[in-house]
Every structure is written in C-alpha cells, then in structure tokens.
C-alpha positions as MATLAB code, in Angstrom:
seq = 'MRTKYDGVVYDTKKAITLTDTIRYNQKEACTTWEGKLYKTPRSGRYFVAGKGGSMTVFAGKEKIIRLSEKKAKAWVLEFFSEGYVTEIFN';
ca = [
    -137.663 -100.225  137.831;
    -135.496 -100.931  134.853;
    -136.037 -102.072  131.294;
    -134.397 -101.792  127.814;
    -136.027 -100.641  124.466;
    -134.179 -100.578  121.190;
    -130.816 -100.729  122.981;
    -131.611  -97.804  125.425;
    -131.772  -98.532  129.127;
    -134.513  -96.896  131.094;
    -133.635  -97.115  134.794;
    -135.422  -95.048  137.493;
    -132.475  -95.417  139.803;
    -130.081  -93.713  137.430;
    -132.486  -91.418  135.600;
    -133.085  -87.743  136.443;
    -136.515  -87.405  138.219;
    -138.384  -84.527  136.593;
    -141.768  -84.573  138.455;
    -143.177  -85.649  141.738;
    -145.401  -88.720  141.815;
    -148.793  -88.059  140.047;
    -151.630  -89.952  141.555;
    -154.691  -90.109  139.338;
    -157.453  -91.529  141.421;
    -160.763  -92.606  140.023;
    -163.786  -94.296  141.664;
    -162.868  -97.563  140.077;
    -159.476  -99.209  141.051;
    -159.068 -100.340  137.441;
    -158.737  -96.743  136.236;
    -156.490  -95.444  139.003;
    -152.784  -95.003  138.298;
    -149.665  -93.215  139.576;
    -146.369  -92.306  137.864;
    -143.360  -90.065  137.633;
    -141.576  -88.459  134.674;
    -137.912  -89.210  134.184;
    -135.103  -88.402  131.718;
    -132.265  -90.679  130.834;
    -128.935  -89.060  131.833;
    -126.950  -90.001  128.684;
    -129.402  -89.952  125.770;
    -131.889  -87.358  127.202;
    -134.903  -89.587  126.468;
    -138.163  -89.119  128.509;
    -140.236  -91.797  130.154;
    -142.870  -92.310  132.651;
    -142.546  -95.074  135.255;
    -145.575  -96.145  137.198;
    -148.344  -98.543  137.915;
    -151.944  -98.559  137.482;
    -155.210 -100.567  137.152;
    -156.144 -102.901  134.366;
    -157.854 -100.183  132.243;
    -154.985  -97.853  132.281;
    -151.906  -97.430  130.034;
    -150.047  -99.520  132.733;
    -152.372 -102.497  132.156;
    -152.521 -103.599  135.751;
    -148.833 -103.701  136.436;
    -145.610 -101.574  137.025;
    -144.277 -100.342  133.701;
    -142.228  -97.953  131.853;
    -143.656  -95.899  129.065;
    -141.418  -94.058  126.557;
    -142.386  -90.517  125.599;
    -141.197  -88.043  122.975;
    -140.215  -84.538  124.207;
    -143.607  -83.222  122.873;
    -145.593  -85.819  124.742;
    -143.544  -85.505  127.914;
    -144.305  -81.752  127.803;
    -148.032  -82.410  127.286;
    -148.073  -84.917  130.123;
    -146.466  -82.379  132.477;
    -148.807  -79.583  131.343;
    -151.815  -81.852  132.043;
    -150.861  -82.214  135.755;
    -148.667  -79.055  136.580;
    -148.512  -75.443  135.738;
    -147.106  -74.069  132.471;
    -144.399  -72.482  134.488;
    -143.251  -75.945  135.588;
    -143.130  -77.109  132.016;
    -140.778  -74.158  131.191;
    -138.677  -74.953  134.242;
    -138.250  -78.560  133.299;
    -137.712  -78.248  129.558;
    -135.540  -75.063  129.210;
];
C-alpha cells in the first residue's frame, strides 16, 4: 500500500515494519479491523496501514493513517506490552 501526504510518501513495501498484524475482531463485521504499525525509513514518521469495516477508522477500505510518535506509542501500548513499546521506540 502506498500513498502521499504533504509531500511525504508512506509505502508499506519500503517502510520499517514495527509490529505484527493486529486483528481486532468484533461481533459485527462493520467494526472489525486489522493493521500494522510502520515507520518511514527517511523521515521517521509513523503510520498504520490496514483495513476495516465501515464503522472503523478505515471506513470500509484499505487505508494508511498517519500517527504522531505519541499516538504510535499509545497504539502499541494498547495491543502489546510496555516492554515492547520500549523496544520499538528506544
């Protein structure tokens, strides 16, 4: 998946993969999603690439979502251990 925001290219094939795929399953397909956290190799910007149901942040399609470092840490902490956050961001 590849997209460009504000002159910065976000490309899952060239980015550094920071997490395994997160699968957030709900009873309703419209609230189920999956995604991985990445970091751009040159500018060090964080993003989640994934797909999800119509009532998720992915709005029913594949999408790249940009994250600040603070939000990226919070995202990792929500689904992984605190030790994993330290491993990724230090």
